N, C-alpha and C positions, 0 to 999 in steps of 0.2 A: 661470307658470314662470320660474325665476333665468335675468340675462340668458347666465352663463355653460352654461345647459345647453339654449339657443335651436339652431338648427338656420339658420343662416344661409349654408351653404355656395351659396345658390342667389342670394344678395345680392352684387350687383358696384358698385363705385364708378366713375363715370365723370369725371375731371379734366377741362372745358372749356378748354382753352391757349391761343384760337386771340388773335390781334387783338393789334398795338401796345401800347398803352397811350400814346396820343398826349399827353392830359393831364398826362404825366408827363418829358414831355420837358423838357432834351434827354438826362437819362438813359437815358429809354427810347427804341431807334432799331429799325428794322426787322430788322437784328441780333442784339441781343440785348435782345427785347421786356421788358414788363412784369413777366413771372411770373420771366423768368429772374432778376430782381435782387435784392438785399439791401436791402429798404428798412425794414423794422423788425426786424431781428433780424442776426445773422453767417449765418443758412440764406437762400435766397430765397424767394421766395413761393409759386414751385411745389413748394418742398421743405418748406415749412411746409403746406402743402397736403396731402402727403402724409403727412408725418408724424400728423398730428393723425386721422388713418382706421386707425392701428395702434392696438389690436390686432384690430377690429372687422374689418378688410378687409386681407387678409394681400397681399402683394406681387401674385401669381394673379391676385386680384380688382379689383385697381385698373388700370382702363382710364384710355387719354389720349386725346380725338382736339386735333390743332394741326394746323398748314401743315408741311409739309415741310419748309420751309426751314429750322423751328423746332425741330425734332424733335430733330436732333442735340445742340445743346447742352441739352436737357433732358432727352434718355439721358445725357449725361456728369452731368449734376448726381445722378441720382436711378439709378445704375448697375442695382440689383437687381430694378426692371420691367424684363421682358423688352422685346425690340423688335415683338413681335407683339402685344401690349398695346397699342401706339400706334395709332392710325388716323390716317390723313395724309389731310386734306383738298386735292385738288389746287388750289381756289380756294375762299376765303372764301365763304361766302353765308349768315350770318348763322345764330342760335342752334337755330334748328328745322329745321335743312338736316341740322346738325352731328348732333342730336341722332338723328334718324330716321338717316343712318349710322352711326351706333354701335349702334344699336337692331337693325339689319340685321345685324351684326357678331355682339352677344349673343345675338339671336335662332339663330343659326344655335350657335353654342359653347353655348348652356344654352336650349333651349325653354320652360325655368321659370325664366330670369332674372328677378330683379326688381333695376332699374336705380338707383342715387341719381345726381341729374345735379347736379354741385357745379363748384366754378371754384376756379381757381389762381390768382388775385387778388385771393382778400378776404381781411381780416383778423378771425380771432377767439379772442377771449382765451379763456374756457372750455371747452377741447378735448377737457373727460370730461365735459362736461354735451352738448355738442354730439352725440357719440359718444351718448350716451343717446338725444336726440333721432332719433338718423338709426337705431335699433332698434326703436323705439319707431314711427317713418314706416313701417317695413319691414312690421310689423303692419297695418298701415291701408292700407297699396298692397296687401297678399295677399289684400283683402277685394275690389279692383277699383276703389278710392278713385283716383284723382290724387293726391298730396300735393304742396304746397307749405308751404315750411319760411317763415312770417311774421316777422319780428324785431320785436319789440315795441321802438314808439318811445320813443327818451327825450327829444324836444323836436320840436316842430310843423317839418318841416322840408316842404321845399316841391320839393326835387331827386329825390324818392326816387316812386315809383308805389307806392299803399297797397291792402292788401285789405280789402275788407269780411269782417267775420264773421256767419257764417248761424245756424241749430240747432247746438245740442251733438253732436255724433254721440257724444260718449262719452270714457272716458279708458283710454288706453293707456302701458303703462309708466309711469305718475305723470306722464302729460302727457295737460293737455286738449286735445280735436282738436274742430272746428266745420268746419262746413259752408262752403263760401264760397257767399257773396251774390253779390259783384261785386269785379274788377278797377278800380282807380281810376287813371287818368293823374297824373302830375305837378300839387298841387293848387297853386291860390294860397293866401295865407300865411293869409287867414281861413279857408278849409275846410280847410287843415292844422290850424291849431288848435283845431278844431271836432273834427276826427280823434283829435287828442289828448285831449280831453276826454272826447269817447265808452267810451273805454277797451274799444271793441269793432273797432277797426282794429288792421292790423300792417302793416312796410314790405316791402314785394314782395322779398324777397332772392334771388331768378332761383336756385333752389334746387330744385330736385323730386324725388320718388320714386315709384313706378311700376314696374308688373308690365311687363315691354317687349311681352308679347302685347297688352296695353291700351293701351299709344302707339303702337303700330302699325295697331290699331283707329284711333285718334284721325286719326293721319295718312293713311288710306285715308277717312273719312270729310272730313275738313275741309281737306285739302291736296291732292286727287283725281289733279291731275295730275303734284305731286311725288311721290305715292307710288306713280304709273306708274313716275317716273324711277328709285324708288327700286330696283323690282322689275327695273327693265335693269338694274342692278346688282346685283343680288342673284343673278337668273342665271347671271351670269359668275362668280359669287364666288370657287367650287371649282375655277375652271378655269384655264389660264396665261394666258387673256386678261384676268382679271379688272383688272389696272392701265388696262390701255389702255382697257376698256370706263369704268370710271370717270373717267380721264382726258377721254372724250369727251362722256360725260355731264352731268357736275359743272357744268361752264361755261355751259350752258344752263338749268341751276337757277335759277329767280328767289331772292334775296335774303330770307329772311324772320325775325322772331325767335320764338322760343317761344310767347312771353305773344299775340301777335298773334294768330299762324297756328294756335295749338292752345289754349293756358289759356284767353282769354276765352270762346270758344264752347264748351268743354266744359260737359258737364252734371253731371258728381258728381266736384268739384273740392272738398278737406278742404284745411285749413290748421291747421298744429301753432305757435298763439305761440313764440317760441322769445326768450329773454334769455340770450345766449349772449358777449354783447362782443363785435359783429361791426360791423365798417369794412368799406364796398365800397375805399378805398383808392379813390378816383375821382378823387384831384387830387392837389397838394403839401402840400394845403392838409388832407389827411386825419391828415398826421405830425404836426401839431402836438396835434393830440388822442388818438394812441396813442402816439409817443415821450415819455419823459420830458424834462421841462424844468428849467432851472435856476431861481434865485432870482429872474431876474429875466424869467420865462416866454418863454425863446429853447428853440430845441429847434436845437442844435448834430450836427451829424457831422462830424468833420475838423478844418482848425486854422482857430481864428477868434479873435479880438482883437475887442473891439467896447468903444466908449464910449457910452452912452446910448442904449445899442440892447433892447429889449423888445419880447416877442410875436411872434419873428421865429423864423423858419425858417432855418438855416445849412446846406445838405447841400452838401461839398463834399470835391476829392479831396486831392491832398496840398501843393496852393497853399494858401498862407496867405488866410483871406479877413479883411478890415479893412473893419468898418461903423464911423459914428458916424450915433447921430439918427436912427435907424431905428426904425419901429414898424407893428409890423403886416406884415412883409414878408416875400416868399420870395427867398430867393438861393441857385442852386442850380449849381453850378461844375466843369464836364468839363474834360476835354484839349482841346476845341475850341468850345466855344461856352459861356455865362452867360447863365443868365437869373434877371430882377428883374421881381420883379413885387409887388401888394399883394395880402394876403390873401382878401381879397374879390374878384378876379380871378383867382383859380388855376385856374376853369373856364375861362378864353376860351383858354388856352396848347395851346388846340385850334387854337382859330382861328388863332392863330401858326404852328401847323404848317399847314394847310391854306396859309395865305399860303405859307410855304418852299415846298412842293410847285406852287405856283400858277406861282413865279417861277422852277421850277425852281432853287433852290438845294439845295447839301447839305446837309449835315447833318443827315438823316433815316436 
């Protein structure tokens, strides 16, 4: 069946837009989190996340789960999304409860719904191929599988979790689909190199597609205490006290990721290996891989003058940033804080943020 003829009327996208993105401090802050920033283009990460879903998902079938204090800036950035399509968590409890809450809302809106769980802070270069894979994943999910998108690895990464491919399930929309044999935590270098050579592993992208009734069944089986809490919220969903009940129940929900809470214990999981030019933009170092560099290998955003500076990221505001003799460095200049660190220590920016929090300093 041609894609244009397929019925996607029960297919919904859920954009996970919680979190702050502490590894992108000092630009990412509580008041303006990572997903609301313009990092890879003039469009913000959240705007790009919405842009790449169309026309497969019209605005009325794009849902967003986020924190209440982040919602105003996100709504302002994408005004075509209805306020009713924003699901607001009173407090963050990890990806599993966020998905469960969204599944609850969608089950009331459309009992036949299939949801694609996506993120607001990933970069995807080949958006047309991404939509084609999502269309194929819809067909797989209709058969009852829990579907995950596995990123075809381009190097032996130790910073990502991996997915082992099992038996071949078939071809859907021109894409090969496999049963998931197992999920593997972040490996050491030797193991990662073995994974790369095997050709039968993918990076875990954290993107999933499933029928709403199926994922709610998994919550009931694997996270029964949370499922009972979800039922308390559901019982009040159409009543005037709905928000009051959510505010009372949600702080008692245990924090959990969808990977640990559901995916690792699920019995019927499928993976579609996806070569889409993906980057999770997990730190400032990622921008050196995504953005165009000059003849010296530097990525410059803002005003910069340099002497003998190579392979360095300069991300600035209106002030001039001047450098001499830098190699493999990151320099981020904001109105009230400046970050300077080697590229290979970019992941440690989170430790710096934790230190600021511990000391009670501002700048967060």
